[in-house]
Structure formats: C-alpha cells, structure tokens
LUMVO-972546 format. One record per atom (N, C-alpha, C, O): x, y negated, z; residue in three letters. Coordinates in steps of 0.001 Angstrom, whole numbers, plus 500000, padded with zeros to 6 digits. Example, Ala and Ser with C-alpha at 12.3 -4.5 7.8 and 13.67 -1.06 7.14 Angstrom:
<pts>
513190505690507800ALA512300504500507800ALA513200503300507800ALA514236503319508465ALA512850502250507080SER513670501060507140SER512900499970507870SER513409498862508039SER
</pts>
This chain:
<pts>
500846501211499988MET499995500016499983MET500852498759500016MET500688497892500874MET501798498682499028ASN502654497501498857ASN503411497149500144ASN503498495980500518ASN503954498164500815GLY504788497914501967GLY504029497685503276GLY504645497545504332GLY502708497647503212ARG501938497481504421ARG501912498743505210ARG502262499799504685ARG501501498682506483CYS501321499926507247CYS500224500707506587CYS499387500170505861CYS500251502006506861CYS499319502905506105CYS497868502535506390CYS497540501945507420CYS497002502910505427PRO495616502538505509PRO494923503296506649PRO495371504347507107PRO493812502703507077ALA492937503367508078ALA491844504109507279ALA491408503668506215ALA491438505218507827ILE490351505964507200ILE489419506441508259ILE489865506930509298ILE488109506316508030PHE487146506795508997PHE485965507448508294PHE485763507307507088PHE485226508141509071THR484159508966508551THR482837508576509117THR482740508361510325THR481781508468508294CYS480420508297508742CYS479688509613508506CYS479596510076507369CYS479171510212509563LEU478471511464509418LEU476965511241509613LEU476540510717510642LEU476190511631508651ASP474723511601508823ASP474307512953509359ASP474321513958508647ASP473933512958510647ILE473757514213511365ILE472280514548511464ILE471465513685511790ILE471932515792511185VAL470587516261511233VAL470428517228512400VAL471161518212512496VAL469482516955513279VAL469058517923514283VAL467560518105514090VAL466972517363513305VAL466929519022514743PRO465502519211514511PRO464716517920514664PRO464548517407515771PRO464246517411513566GLY463377516234513635GLY464017514926513356GLY463315513932513170GLY465358514870513316PHE465943513575512991PHE467371513686512521PHE468005514727512692PHE467889512619511929SER469284512511511572SER469782511156512016SER469018510205512181SER471124511098512208ARG471711509868512555ARG473113509776511938ARG473697510802511592ARG473639508607511802THR474982508439511313THR475870508044512472THR475533507121513214THR476961508695512643VAL477953508333513654VAL479057507518512990VAL479746508038512112VAL479243506298513367THR480247505477512780THR481439505349513696THR481314505346514920THR482603505243513075GLY483801504983513854GLY484378506232514472GLY485196506120515385GLY483999507414514030ARG484608508626514572ARG485371509307513484ARG484805509541512416ARG486603509638513679CYS487411510352512727CYS487386511831513050CYS487688512200514185CYS487042512697512108ASP487084514100512406ASP488524514606512256ASP489349513908511666ASP488849515795512771PRO490243516259512758PRO490812516363511345PRO492004516124511154PRO490003516708510362ARG490536516811509003ARG491020515455508534ARG492039515377507849ARG490316514374508884THR490726513071508493THR492075512712509072THR492942512182508377THR492249513008510364VAL493497512682511026VAL494678513414510401VAL495762512853510241VAL494446514687510049ARG495550515467509463ARG495930514926508086ARG497096515000507696ARG494985514397507362ARG495306513876506054ARG496136512611506097ARG496800512265505120ARG496102511914507232ARG496932510724507382ARG497979510985508444ARG497669511551509492ARG499222510580508189LYS500277510819509117LYS500541509593510006LYS501512509579510762LYS499701508587509923CYS499905507399510740CYS498769507272511756CYS497783508007511689CYS498908506374512656ALA497862506171513689ALA496611505608513007ALA496707504781512100ALA495471506054513442ILE494196505549512890ILE493851504276513615ILE493879504213514844ILE493526503267512845ALA493167501990513473ALA491884502142514285ALA491030502968513960ALA491759501366515311ALA490511501391516099ALA489327501013515197ALA489361500007514488ALA488311501824515242LEU487193501615514334LEU486044500931515039LEU485534501391516061LEU485661499824514456ILE484624499001515076ILE483773498425513963ILE484227498343512822ILE482584498036514260VAL481789497247513385VAL482354495849513351VAL482741495316514391VAL482412495232512165ALA483097493935512064ALA482554492934513091ALA483327492217513726ALA481259492887513250ALA480709491926514166ALA480976492273515619ALA480768491442516504ALA481431493486515874MET481780493908517232MET483187493600517639MET483553493812518795MET484019493089516697VAL485361492679517067VAL485235491536518063VAL484306490733517969VAL486151491453519008PHE485981490534520097PHE486316489121519724PHE487158488490520363PHE485674488611518702ALA485893487205518290ALA485063486327519171ALA483920486651519496ALA485634485215519558GLN484961484300520508GLN484454483020519803GLN483732482211520386GLN484859482873518541SER484570481600517899SER483310481565517089SER482850480486516715SER482727482726516800ALA481547482746515936ALA480606483805516397ALA481045484819516940ALA479303483614516201PRO478335484623516603PRO478347485805515657PRO478888485727514554PRO477750486894516092ALA477651488089515246ALA476580487852514174ALA475643487073514347ALA476768488550513084PHE475771488447511987PHE474662489487512215PHE474721490325513115PHE473653489380511344ALA472598490371511327ALA473162491656510741ALA474289491685510246ALA472328492770510806TYR472783494057510207TYR474244494264510531TYR474998493296510621TYR474637495437510699LEU476033495742511104LEU476901495937509875LEU476487496524508876LEU478109495429509982LYS479124495569508930LYS480345496233509537LYS480707495963510682LYS480979497107508761PHE482162497786509278PHE483335496831509282PHE483374495866508519PHE484304497118510166GLY485500496281510199GLY486587496921511018GLY486375497933511686GLY487758496318510957ILE488893496794511739ILE489602495577512321ILE489365494445511900ILE490467495824513288GLU491337494783513796GLU492611494806512998GLU493220495863512832GLU493037493641512489SER494332493544511798SER495232492604512579SER494814492060513600SER496444492406512125SER497372491541512812SER496912490111512822SER497373489318513644SER496000489755511916SER495482488403511853SER494099488260512496SER493493487190512437SER493595489350513117GLY492291489333513769GLY491295490233513126GLY491665491191512446GLY489996489940513330ALA488925490796512813ALA488858490699511294ALA488922489605510733ALA488730491834510636VAL488646491840509195VAL487444492715508792VAL487318493868509202VAL486579492120507980THR485395492844507484THR485796493764506329THR486561493375505447THR485269494979506350LEU485537495939505285LEU484644495675504083LEU483420495623504205LEU485277495505502904LYS484514495300501668LYS485411495548500510LYS486636495548500631LYS484777495767499351TRP485506495974498099TRP485920494610497533TRP485168493639497617TRP487110494555496963ALA487563493338496348ALA487472493389494830ALA487867492450494139ALA486940494511494316ARG486849494721492880ARG485636495601492628ARG485084496150493581ARG485188495760491357PRO484077496651491068PRO484405498083491579PRO485555498520491543PRO483383498773492042VAL483563500135492569VAL483518501111491407VAL482496501227490731VAL484597501799491173ARG484660502829490166ARG484562504198490855ARG485343504496491759ARG483612505018490429TYR483394506280491116TYR483303507461490136TYR482908507313488979TYR483679508621490644PHE483589509888489921PHE482532510760490562PHE482183510553491724PHE482020511720489836VAL481080512732490343VAL481694514099490137VAL482105514452489032VAL481751514879491238ASN482300516223491116ASN481467517080490196ASN480240516983490166ASN482165517939489428ASN481445518719488400ASN480819520027488919ASN480439520898488137ASN480721520143490252GLY480054521283490844GLY478640520905491242GLY478392519770491651GLY477731521821491130GLY476340521534491486GLY475951522205492782GLY476802522638493559GLY474663522284493000ALA474076522931494189ALA472838523707493698ALA472366523463492587ALA472316524626494503PRO471121525337494074PRO470006524425493622PRO469489523636494413PRO469628524523492356GLY468556523711491833GLY468976522331491370GLY468156521568490858GLY470287521993491550VAL470771520652491192VAL472032520810490364VAL473091521132490903VAL471933520584489039ALA473082520679488157ALA473975519437488354ALA473499518431488880ALA475263519483487942PRO476088518285488034PRO475490517069487338PRO475648515945487814PRO474811517281486224SER474193516142485523SER473052515553486365SER472818514345486337SER472344516412487115ASP471295515943488017ASP471872515090489129ASP471353514027489469ASP472983515603489690LEU473678514850490737LEU474096513481490234LEU473886512470490903LEU474687513459489051GLN475176512165488502GLN473994511222488269GLN474093510028488552GLN472914511729487774ALA471749510859487505ALA471173510332488817ALA470807509159488890ALA471082511167489859ALA470491510727491120ALA471387509677491805ALA470883508655492270ALA472665509909491869VAL473506508937492481VAL473647507669491645VAL473845506577492177VAL473539507839490293GLY473519506680489420GLY472345505763489686GLY472478504540489650GLY471159506378489960ARG469996505575490296ARG470197504872491637ARG469805503719491815ARG470809505582492563ALA471056504990493898ALA472028503846493802ALA471811502818494444ALA473075503967493045PHE474025502866492836PHE473286501671492181PHE473486500519492565PHE472449501969491209SER471730500898490506SER470805500130491435SER470570498938491238SER470271500822492464THR469376500204493424THR470091499088494124THR469538497997494267THR471327499328494574TRP472120498290495272TRP472594497234494283TRP472577496042494592TRP473019497666493086GLN473544496658492139GLN472463495722491625GLN472752494617491167GLN471199496176491706ALA470101495331491177ALA469710494202492108ALA468904493351491731ALA470253494169493306VAL469926493041494222VAL470389491734493602VAL471585491548493380VAL469448490808493315PRO469848489613492543PRO470761488669493327PRO471460487862492715PRO470778488743494637THR471590487833495427THR472909488461495882THR473587487927496760THR473273489616495271ALA474557490294495613ALA475337490462494333ALA474774490616493248ALA476673490428494488SER477560490490493302SER478264491812493140SER479007491974492172SER478076492768494027ILE478770494034493937ILE478318494805492710ILE477134494818492374ILE479286495459492029THR478967496274490864THR479627497638491001THR480640497783491685THR479036498650490336TYR479506500019490420TYR479629500578489007TYR478814500280488135TYR480656501391488796GLN480871501930487438GLN481158503445487551GLN482090503862488239GLN480350504238486872PHE480573505663486786PHE481712505896485787PHE481632505470484635PHE482795506591486251VAL483968506815485375VAL483854508123484631VAL484210508221483457VAL483344509145485340GLY483232510468484691GLY483146511577485723GLY483116511330486929GLY483106512797485226PHE483083513978486098PHE484506514354486405PHE485430514065485645PHE484665515023487567THR485995515436488034THR485889516737488783THR484848517064489351THR487006517496488779SER487047518717489609SER487552518381491035SER487560519246491910SER487964517144491251ALA488424516747492582ALA487235516762493557ALA486098516465493191ALA487543517117494798LEU486514517173495853LEU486431515889496593LEU487426515166496661LEU485290515554497161PRO485168514316497903PRO486096514202499102PRO486405513099499554PRO486535515332499612SER487430515334500803SER488857515028500482SER489664514886501400SER489219514917499208GLU490602514686498822GLU490946513202498837GLU490228512382498265GLU492040512868499489GLU492512511487499443GLU493451511349498239GLU494650511616498319GLU492853510919497121ASP493544510950495845ASP493497509619495100ASP493853509549493924ASP493067508589495769GLY493011507258495131GLY491786507035494288GLY491666505976493673GLY490874507974494227GLN489620507767493467GLN488462508107494365GLN488541508976495233GLN487375507387494127SER486132507547494907SER485295508652494235SER484963508566493053SER484971509667495003THR484272510832494445THR483044511149495272THR483072511081496501THR481945511503494576LEU480720511944495203LEU480490513389494742LEU480679513723493573LEU480087514211495667GLY479842515608495271GLY479282516428496415GLY479102515952497536GLY479005517723496074PHE478514518681497041PHE479658519397497714PHE480754519518497166PHE479383519868498913ASP480361520709499635ASP479556521600500580ASP478644521118501253ASP479867522839500638LEU479195523777501556LEU479908523728502894LEU481040524194503019LEU479255523170503882ARG479852523054505215ARG478867523602506273ARG478279522828507028ARG478694524907506324PRO477760525492507314PRO478235525225508729PRO477427525283509656PRO479529524932508936ASP480008524611510272ASP479456523260510737ASP479319523012511935ASP479139522387509764LEU478519521109510106LEU477016521293509963LEU476398520766509038LEU476442522041510880ASP475054522467510674ASP474053521378510997ASP472849521613510895ASP474511520178511389ARG473624519050511573ARG473967517902510645ARG473432516805510805ARG474842518124509682VAL475346517026508851VAL474723517147507461VAL474978518117506747VAL473920516179507085LEU473356516089505760LEU474394515611504757LEU474556516214503696LEU475084514553505077ALA476043513916504168ALA477047513159504965ALA476817512840506132ALA478164512866504349SER479270512201505052SER479950511202504088SER480136511498502908SER480301510063504591THR481033509042503837THR482387508759504514THR482440508335505668THR483460509001503781ASP484810508652504200ASP485220507364503490ASP485066507226502276ASP485744506429504275ILE486170505165503699ILE487643504952504037ILE488034504996505203ILE488460504721502998LEU489876504402503164LEU490062502919502931LEU489636502382501909LEU490714502244503905VAL490825500791503789VAL492272500371504006VAL493037501057504686VAL492633499248503425ASP493882498591503704ASP493733497887505061ASP492967496929505170ASP494445498342506086ASN494206497817507418ASN494857496463507661ASN494844495963508785ASN495424495866506621ALA495900494510506725ALA494897493514506166ALA494783492391506657ALA494159493938505119THR493231493007504459THR491773493369504639THR490902492528504420THR491485494597505031GLY490114495082505104GLY489526495531503776GLY488351495891503702GLY490345495510502724GLU489836495913501418GLU489610497414501393GLU490491498186501772GLU488436497828500949ILE488148499267500759ILE488828499688499468ILE488615499084498416ILE489654500738499556VAL490396501201498386VAL489920502532497861VAL490217502904496725VAL489179503251498688GLU488627504551498260GLU487461504882499202GLU487514504580500394GLU486416505500498659ALA485299505967499464ALA484735507229498834ALA484399507243497650ALA484632508280499622ASP484066509531499167ASP482816509859499923ASP482683509558501109ASP481881510494499206ILE480633510953499809ILE480429512401499459ILE480512512785498293ILE480158513222500483PHE479752514601500168PHE478347514872500756PHE477959514351501801PHE477612515728500005PHE476307516159500388PHE476399517644500735PHE476901518437499938PHE475932518012501887ASN476109519335502460ASN475143520354501856ASN473935520246502072ASN475629521319501122THR474767522349500513THR474287523369501515THR473625524331501127THR474592523202502794ALA473947524009503814ALA472471523656503922ALA471694524370504556ALA472087522526503281PHE470682522105503241PHE470214522169501795PHE471006522131500854PHE468883522268501655ALA468292522311500298ALA468091520889499808ALA467668520014500563ALA468407520661498503TRP468347519350497917TRP467380519345496711TRP467182520361496044TRP466796518175496462SER465881518019495360SER466185516710494614SER466629515723495201SER465923516744493272VAL466003515534492458VAL464639515306491766VAL464550514541490806VAL463595515970492256ALA462277515810491690ALA461806514365491816ALA462009513730492850ALA461168513840490745PRO460749512428490779PRO459920512052492009PRO460097510956492540PRO459052512891492464GLY458189512596493596GLY458581513308494881GLY457810513353495839GLY459809513875494890GLY460227514640496057GLY459746516061495995GLY458959516426495121GLY460226516880496941GLU459856518288496968GLU459811518757498385GLU460763518543499135GLU458727519394498780ALA458539519834500144ALA459662520750500545ALA460054521635499785ALA460185520542501742GLY461199521411502286GLY462623521120501802GLY463566521792502220GLY462785520136500935LYS464110519796500424LYS464353518317500620LYS463438517502500501LYS465612517974500927PHE465952516564501127PHE466172515881499758PHE466791516429498846PHE465635514673499676ASP465712513921498416ASP467107513395498246ASP467571512596499060ASP467802513830497187LEU469208513456496979LEU469346511956496776LEU470257511331497320LEU468449511386495999GLU468560509934495685GLU468416509113496986GLU469181508176497212GLU467429509469497842SER467241508713499080SER468462508741499981SER468882507702500491SER469033509913500181ILE470194510047501038ILE471380509342500432ILE472199508768501150ILE471485509378499067ALA472571508690498377ALA472465507186498569ALA473485506513498719ALA471255506648498568VAL471114505201498748VAL471666504805500108VAL472398503821500214VAL471323505563501160HIS471847505298502487HIS473368505386502522HIS474035504483503028HIS473919506478501982GLU475368506644502027GLU476109505587501191GLU477197505152501570GLU475531505180500068ILE476169504135499295ILE476160502818500014ILE477039501990499776ILE475191502584500897GLY475233501424501751GLY476494501462502604GLY477179500446502731GLY476822502637503204HIS478060502785503959HIS479272502586503076HIS480194501853503430HIS479271503238501928LEU480383503106500972LEU480664501652500641LEU481811501267500415LEU479593500835500613SER479729499423500278SER480177498581501437SER480585497436501239SER480115499104502644GLY480591498382503833GLY479547498095504884GLY479833497404505862GLY478344498607504710LEU477276498335505636LEU477200499401506717LEU477396500585506442LEU476918498991507928GLY476614499906508998GLY475131500124509119GLY474435500176508105GLY474619500255510340HIS473247500623510530HIS472331499426510858HIS472774498400511374HIS471086499596510549SER470026498683510964SER469213499387512023SER469012500600511954SER468740498635513007ALA467911499213514086ALA466427499003513814ALA465607499147514720ALA466080498671512596LEU464681498347512288LEU463925499664511964LEU463884500112510818LEU463351500239512984GLY462585501459512794GLY461932501875514088GLY462322501428515167GLY460944502727513977GLU460244503240515137GLU460258504766515091GLU460042505368514040GLU460512505374516235THR460527506833516302THR459713507293517534THR459383506494518411THR459410508565517568GLU458821509134518751GLU459562510393519135GLU460069511114518276GLU459626510655520425LEU460359511809520935LEU459596513079520679LEU458390513142520918LEU460294514110520187ARG459697515420519957ARG459924516307521181ARG460769516027522031ARG459157517364521238ALA459286518289522362ALA460637518971522395ALA461077519390523466ALA461310519100521265ASP462606519756521213ASP463763518775521514ASP464931519158521452ASP463440517548521830GLY464445516550522185GLY464869515692521025GLY465561514695521228GLY464475516044519791GLY464764515204518642GLY463778514073518532GLY462898513911519378GLY463927513300517497ARG463032512158517258ARG462434512236515853ARG463106512607514891ARG461185511886515766ARG460460511854514509ARG460285510384514080ARG459844509553514874ARG460629510074512842VAL460510508720512342VAL459061508404512077VAL458379509111511334VAL458592507318512701LEU457215506856512423LEU457220505816511295LEU456327505788510448LEU458272504945511311ALA458382503909510286ALA459789503386510320ALA460439503372511365ALA460268502946509142ALA461595502354509043ALA461510501165508107ALA460933501253507024ALA462089500052508534GLU462101498839507730GLU463448498568507145GLU463777497421506843GLU464245499612506974ALA465573499481506371ALA466052500828505874ALA465910501828506578ALA466602500880504710VAL467260502081504251VAL468387502488505181VAL468668503676505339VAL469048501488505809MET470186501746506665MET469765502092508104MET470616502119508994MET468521502349508342PHE468073502893509640PHE468689504256509801PHE468633505055508866PHE469294504574510974PRO470112505789511074PRO469373507076511240PRO470012508127511281PRO468064507068511339ILE467325508320511522ILE466560508616510248ILE465799507778509764ILE466756509792509710ALA466167510114508421ALA464750510589508514ALA464345511184509512ALA463998510331507479TYR462657510927507348TYR462788512412507115TYR463868512880506757TYR461706513182507310PRO461801514627507060PRO462054514943505606PRO461906514078504742PRO462439516192505324ALA462681516661503985ALA461398516394503147ALA460274516544503626ALA461621516002501911GLY460501515754500999GLY460126514314500858GLY459473513936499886GLY460524513491501811ASN460166512052501806ASN461096511293500837ASN462302511537500806ASN460522510377500056VAL461315509604499098VAL461216508090499343VAL461654507303498503VAL460645507675500487SER460404506248500688SER461673505403500820SER461646504195500585SER462770506033501191THR463982505225501366THR464803505141500079THR466002504867500127THR464183505370498962ARG464842505004497695ARG464801503502497461ARG465559502969496651ARG463914502826498173THR463709501377497958THR464298500577499075THR464051500870500245THR465089499552498739LEU465706498692499734LEU464644497793500365LEU463655497443499720LEU464855497420501634ARG463982496520502327ARG464750495235502602ARG465931495119502277ARG464058494272503208ALA464610492924503415ALA465932492949504135ALA466849492206503788ALA466040493814505155ASP467277493863505947ASP468461494376505123ASP469575493866505237ASP468211495367504315ASP469258495930503434ASP469710494879502472ASP470911494719502254ASP468787494155501888ILE469092493133500892ILE469879492004501534ILE470835491495500949ILE469481491616502729ALA470248490570503448ALA471663491040503718ALA472599490253503574ALA471859492295504105GLY473186492813504408GLY474101492830503270GLY475222492331503369GLY473661493410502129ILE474525493501500933ILE474781492134500358ILE475854491897499803ILE473836491225500471SER473995489864499964SER474981489080500808SER475715488241500287SER475007489340502090ASP475944488655502971ASP477399489140502705ASP478345488353502767ASP477546490415502416LEU478874490952502121LEU479374490517500752LEU480564490254500582LEU478489490440499786TYR478859490101498402TYR477879489044497854TYR477070489348496976TYR477950487831498360PRO476925486836498012PRO476993486393496528PRO478068486248495946PRO475840486193495973ASP475747485735494578ASP474355485172494381ASP473479485339495229ASP474156484496493243GLY472845483990492859GLY472210483030493823GLY470992483054494003GLY472990482192494445GLY472472481174495351GLY472012481715496684GLY471181481094497347GLY472541482876497099PHE472094483472498368PHE472194482479499544PHE471249482322500318PHE473345481820499658SER473579480962500812SER472755479701500790SER472498479120501844SER472326479253499606THR471513478038499530THR470029478349499487THR469220477491499843THR469643479538499067ALA468234479885498972ALA467667480467500275ALA466453480503500477ALA468560480916501141THR468127481524502427THR468680480704503567THR469471479780503376THR468233481074504790GLY468715480392505988GLY468954481386507094GLY468914482598506882GLY469205480862508281SER469537481766509379SER468900481256510698SER468478480106510817SER468861482175511665VAL468499481865513051VAL469677482277513903VAL470236483357513712VAL470054481445514825SER471144481795515743SER470819481378517161SER469892480603517396SER471587481896518104GLY471330481535519463GLY471993482489520453GLY473008483104520126GLY471427482623521680ARG471915483488522686ARG470803484220523366ARG469691483707523490ARG471103485451523820VAL470192486201524643VAL470853486320526017VAL471988486784526127VAL470142485900527058THR470708485973528413THR469773486694529374THR468558486745529184THR470387487247530410HIS469643487943531485HIS470217487435532789HIS471379487694533104HIS469417486720533542ASN469850486087534778ASN471055485178534526ASN471974485102535341ASN471030484495533386GLY472065483534533050GLY473321484145532435GLY474240483417532059GLY473372485482532328VAL474547486167531773VAL474211486665530356VAL473100487130530100VAL475182486560529450GLY474953486976528095GLY474643488463528011GLY475255489258528724GLY473719488849527166VAL473311490249526955VAL474057490812525762VAL473951490273524660VAL474811491885525958TYR475505492542524860TYR474614493654524320TYR474147494489525094TYR474369493687523019GLY473637494765522376GLY472131494576522308GLY471421495537522011GLY471605493373522571ALA470199493138522370ALA469836493166520908ALA470608492694520074ALA468725493685520586HIS468260493746519169HIS467286492603518916HIS466227492524519539HIS467656491724517997ILE466851490555517655ILE466212490776516285ILE466902491116515324ILE464914490588516196VAL464191490808514937VAL463496489511514523VAL462753488913515301VAL463752489089513290ALA463106487932512721ALA461997488361511762ALA462269489013510754ALA460766488004512064PHE459584488395511255PHE459068487180510544PHE458809486151511168PHE458911487286509224ASP458354486206508403ASP456871486515508158ASP456565487400507360ASP455946485812508819PRO454526486102508666PRO454015485805507237PRO452954486292506845PRO454750485030506488ALA454312484689505119ALA454446485866504174ALA453602486050503296ALA455476486657504334ASN455702487754503401ASN455845489119504101ASN455972490141503427ASN455827489146505418GLY455854490373506142GLY457230491004506296GLY457340492138506762GLY458299490274505905SER459632490873505933SER460235490812507332SER459944489916508124SER461082491793507604LEU461822491858508871LEU463311491937508569LEU463748492693507700LEU464077491146509301VAL465513491215509244VAL466007491225510712VAL465553490430511535VAL466921492120511008GLY467349492288512398GLY468801492008512591GLY469572491983511632GLY469179491799513808GLY470561491628514210GLY470764492033515660GLY469818492370516372GLY471993491991516067LEU472347492347517469LEU473193491274518085LEU473951490599517388LEU473077491105519385SER474008490220520122SER475229491051520433SER475152492070521119SER476381490590519905LEU477557491427519941LEU478796490742520539LEU479927490997520124LEU478554489874521514ASP479721489407522302ASP479255489189523735ASP478067489285524045ASP480209488898524591SER479920488811526044SER479000487634526378SER478438487582527473SER478843486704525461GLN477978485542525709GLN476567485769525199GLN475707484903525356GLN476320486903524600GLY475003487227524066GLY474628486490522814GLY473445486321522519GLY475641486038522053ARG475340485260520855ARG474924486155519716ARG475357487304519622ARG474075485623518844PHE473618486330517645PHE473410485363516522PHE473287484158516740PHE473370485889515304ALA472948485085514113ALA472320486048513147ALA472948487023512734ALA471093485787512786VAL470391486598511791VAL470310485809510512VAL469609484798510459VAL471011486242509471GLN471102485505508247GLN470281486152507139GLN469717487233507310GLN470226485458505989GLY469528485983504832GLY468010485925504978GLY467285486742504409GLY467530484913505775LEU466074484826505990LEU465443483897504971LEU466062482933504520LEU464223484195504619SER463479483277503743SER463136482027504511SER462820482094505699SER463193480869503843PRO462907479599504541PRO461461479590505086PRO460554480149504469PRO461271478962506219GLY459947478838506817GLY459920479349508218GLY460953479756508750GLY458729479341508854PRO458592479795510237PRO458737481290510394PRO458274482068509560PRO459400481687511497HIS459604483104511841HIS459221483364513283HIS459315482482514136HIS458780484608513548VAL458562485078514880VAL459822485826515323VAL460319486679514586VAL460345485521516512LEU461524486215516997LEU461176487120518145LEU460532486714519112LEU461619488373518022ARG461403489379519055ARG462768489865519519ARG463687489997518711ARG462910490136520835VAL464154490667521359VAL463801491925522146VAL462839491930522914VAL464581492993521954GLU464287494252522601GLU465570495012522933GLU466581494808522261GLU465565495872523935PRO466713496711524204PRO466725497906523251PRO465668498333522788PRO467872498433522963LEU467984499653522164LEU467899500875523049LEU468782501731523017LEU466828500965523849ASP466715502026524832ASP466128503296524265ASP466042504296524978ASP465714503295522982ASP465230504551522378ASP466105504943521213ASP465684505723520358ASP467322504416521160ALA468227504700520032ALA469437505483520506ALA469781505483521688ALA470072506148519553ASP471338506767519833ASP472378505678519684ASP472655505248518564ASP472970505213520791LEU473845504103520783LEU475089504369519956LEU475698503426519450LEU475488505639519804ALA476673505938519008ALA476499505576517553ALA477483505482516820ALA475273505372517117SER475015504953515730SER475323503496515525SER475373503037514384SER475535502739516606PHE475700501307516505PHE476941500781517182PHE477487499763516757PHE477406501451518235PHE478466500908519071PHE479578501927519314PHE479352503136519245PHE480749501437519591ASN481851502293520088ASN481487502812521472ASN480747502187522232ASN482041503984521762ALA481701504623523044ALA482137503815524225ALA481561503951525304ALA483149502964524061ASP483691502199525212ASP482959500899525468ASP483343500144526361ASP481920500622524708ARG481180499385524875ARG479965499618525779ARG479207500564525562ARG479776498774526775ARG478632498898527686ARG477517498025527154ARG477605496798527114ARG476481498704526755VAL475310498024526144VAL474225497773527257VAL473902498673528033VAL473710496583527299ASP472703496219528273ASP471345496704527810ASP470844496243526784ASP470745497614528535LEU469416498185528180LEU468362497814529242LEU467189498153529085LEU468761497135530299ASP467868496960531419ASP467140495595531312ASP467324494714532152ASP466313495449530260PHE465513494255530160PHE464247494589529317PHE464200495570528574PHE463263493738529475ARG461989493970528785ARG461965493302527417ARG462698492349527152ARG461100493832526558VAL460862493194525271VAL460376491755525479VAL459553491485526354VAL460887490865524681ALA460496489455524814ALA460270488794523440ALA460864489208522444ALA459425487787523398PHE459209487013522188PHE459552485561522469PHE459331485075523578PHE460078484880521498VAL460218483438521609VAL458837482836521489VAL458114483142520541VAL458456481994522420LEU457076481500522484LEU456788480322521555LEU455982479448521873LEU457441480314520431ARG457159479351519366ARG457667479906518069ARG458534480779518052ARG457138479411516999LEU457636479816515689LEU459008479111515446LEU459118477898515628LEU459989479840515057VAL461285479265514785VAL461387478989513299VAL461257479908512491VAL461616477743512925VAL461660477346511510VAL463052477543510950VAL464033477020511479VAL463124478306509873VAL464426478533509189VAL464524477566508001VAL463698477636507090VAL465505476679507994PRO465637475751506880PRO466327476435505688PRO467133477346505876PRO466013476003504487ARG466681476553503297ARG468141476100503300ARG468432474905503363ARG469041477060503230GLY470444476758503185GLY471045476293504499GLY472152475755504522GLY470320476497505598GLY470812476025506870GLY470459476966508017GLY469988478083507807GLY470696476493509214ASP470457477303510443ASP469377476625511296ASP469203475407511253ASP468675477426512052SER467566476897512874SER468048476055514008SER467259475315514595SER469340476133514354GLY469800475522515600GLY469717476555516712GLY468918477487516620GLY470486476419517716SER470599477447518768SER469249477710519457SER468586476788519931SER468874478963519496VAL467684479420520170VAL468070480186521424VAL468737481216521324VAL467680479726522583GLU468024480371523835GLU466881481296524230GLU465737480860524359GLU467196482582524424ILE466213483568524794ILE466607484198526091ILE467618484895526176ILE465797483951527123ALA466029484544528412ALA465135485757528619ALA463911485652528529ALA465744486916528896VAL464962488115529138VAL464948488432530621VAL465759487908531385VAL464011489305531032VAL463885489684532441VAL464100491179532574VAL463911491933531619VAL464493491596533757GLY464718493022533969GLY463493493876533911GLY462378493372534053GLY463663495127533712LYS462516496055533613LYS461890496259535032LYS460917496999535178LYS
</pts>
C-alpha cells in the first residue's frame, strides 16, 4: 500500500438464528486474522470514534482510527466487482450475477449519491481470497450455521479508502431468484442489497420493530431501512427497495445531485439527569411524506445529528435500544445507556433546506 502500514480488514456477518438474523460489525474471524500478518486496526463505526469536535451523523458508517484521527471508510473510485462462476442449488452463476447486478443498480440509482459499480466479469476466485479484486459468490459453510452472508472489507488504514470488498452467500441455506420470492428460500437480491450497503461503507440502521419469539429469537414486524440488522423470514422480498434512511446514508457518504443543499439536518443533545446519553436512538419523522431517518447519540455528551432530512417540520422521538442486539451497532467495550423512557420533543422541529435546525436539547427520564 505504497509504503503505508498494512491494511485493516474486517468482517460483517449476517447471522441467522430461529426467527431472526443480525449483522455483527467490527469482529474479525480467525481466517481473516491469518490472512493478514499485521495487527488488525481497532474496528469501530466512524461516528463512534471518540471525536469531540463534531456530533455523530445519522445511520452508522464504518470507520477506523488512523494516525490523523477518525477516518470514514469509503471508496475513492468506482467499485469494480467480479462474480464467482460457481452456482448454488437452483441458482446458476448467471442468476447470481443478475440478482447482484440488480442489487448494485438499486444503490447506484439513488439520485443524490455519486457511487457507481461496474461488473467486470466472472471469476474462479473465491470471495474469501485477498487478491486485490472484489468478488461476490457462494460458499458452503455449514460450520457457520447461523450465517446467511458475510462481507469482508479491506481498507487502507491511513486513508480509510476501501480497496477490496468480498461478499459470500452461504449455501447451507436455500436461495431463490424468483421475481416474487419463493417460500422457504431466502431472496438473493434482498440479502445482496443489504450486504452491498456494507460493501459501500454503511453500518446498521435501528429503524425497525421486532417481537420476541418463544425460542428466544426475534420476529421482524416492520423495518424502515434495508440496513436494519434483523432479516425478514425466507421468501420475503420487501427489502429489495431502499427506504429514506438508506438513501440518506449512501447520499451522505457519496453526496451528489444537490444533496447538501436540497436536504437539511437536526442536531442536538440527549441528556439524562444532566449527563449526556451514549447510544440513544433518535428518529426524525416527516409527517408530510411519512419518511423516517434515524441516528444515534455517539459521544459522552449525548450529541447527535440526523442528516439528509426533507425540509419542513419533523417529529423527533428518542428511545433506548433495549430490544436490540447491541453488538450490531456498538463495540463490546462501549457502555450503552438503556435506562431511560421513550420521549418525544414536544414541538415540531423545523428542518431548513440546506441547513440545520439548531441545537435541540432532549432530556429523558429513567425507567
């Protein structure tokens, strides 16, 4: 890497247990460590880096610590990808290429984002190989009996530039490319859309509702973001379509088409007994179009900023992530405050076009 210290690589695992799936961010599996002979950089969401000068953004973005401070992970050039020439039961290599091609097109079609993707061709290389090319393909991993798919991202740990990203889909599960989905099989395009969000640099959104199952898993009742970490059951195809939070996230990473001037933001602090709340989930609801965009307070002062909002009045809701798997959003060493009640800002917060609402102070009370 031009004389720099060796790149950092980490793995996002989309894990399936009875009734739900989740993505674990910032965990390197042993195979990843063996493939690199250098120390793995501490893996954190970019907004979770301990920066004191700016509030955290909405939606989570991956990042690392560099010698110059917090660095957001993103591509500095068009994403060129290959598709492995092996198939899966009922899914030919051409079917795989078509499904992931549609998923890439979904992200590229966002008018306020500039990221582009280019299919280079088929390859015999596997997604697990660190070979300088980004590869998507199937792999039979019965040992990963709760893993639907996995995204490995290799980054330059001096600049944060993503230099390679591989995605594998686990053939221990049944897959479908049927236009309307197929009962008992996971929709390849839907899962690819989620994984390509990770490949592009996005972490998870907390915009969704679940219920606890008798077996300890969770069933998704509704999700307002493709990047929600819990998957719908097999056969569901609703997450082929991006929602407002996904669009805000990819547009913030790769802004284009007047994104910064056409949208606005809400910022402020969440406090509990005068102390900043770390890990509060803030949701901005636009009653004019029904869109939801979320963010988290990610520093010791409880500061937040929810960007990419449509101009006009918004309802602000604050809630603890007390029904979520915290490993999907935070490093294990971070203490997240869950001991407070859901709260609403008792006025509509007006988002100006191309500007910020001004600091909104939200005081929450204990449960």
